[in-house]
Steps between C-alpha positions, in 0.01 A plus 500: 500500500131439547285691745425176684870427543559847642207464740634168624840652563690346212764754403700310242395490137691239300453713189734759650789288370385573144385861552834663398494292182142612425604864543799442273277339233278809504799735491649320200163506323483877551843573348452766234707311240227238458266776388735744323734253329298178474162638397287388793197729523525730802141434607336307781476197268862537391623524858300190596649323197852589618434378852371168368798472263763561768311289754472216247873511424579494872259211561652303209840545666366404842339178380845370401615496864339280766581754771307771317174310447333613825626859463353502148161420653541790743603727213185406311292565813656846526402565138140406587505718811635797304252458215215471750608827659541672163152394392346626823684833469372539144144467623418136427239390752552228759250269335693472174863539612541122529374449145742761366791353697411157359520641147836662577632169636379327183680762296820450698475121462447522125788740455728295722443201273538701180820670615650175631435332164622803308826515693561132433412526131725796417495871433236502225257288703556716806444820298177350365382417854574857605319641196190296591501590869641851537361845429768623258566760239524360147809292434622515859496127579855423376658776713298394802587135439874577489493694828272251677715205386808680631324549833403130505859400418625705794242335724614156385851580623390633839533261793177421685592703808559810288167454322314474830696799637372701200852553368388476139491723196788724603 
């Protein structure tokens, strides 16, 4: 919620409906198996890559359901809010935070498109998209692709209300 909204007495933030899902996306992205078993680099870049991967897979699922379109916007806004906060905590100055957030949004948008196309085109295409966009150990893309496709398949089966309630990836 913005400072102005709080000052004017607005107490409700529509994004709160998507906040549990955002926290679940981050929790899934932090699961140690992605790093230990699938070869994602356990670095700041690797963790960002995992968040964008899981977020992209969730957004691809959400765009298939009319009732999840608005919540997907809120979810993306929560990503921006979180990245803004992370940049500020890491010492990025106020004058350039917006530029960095813009680059991160561009990265998310590019990956969302690449992962959507890769999922539609099959396992090899998806593995290639992951190899291009993720910070991985050598030869890790196929293992990551298998696990990420399994996660996406589970998402595809989840009803919209369970997705929004963050009952995913369990």
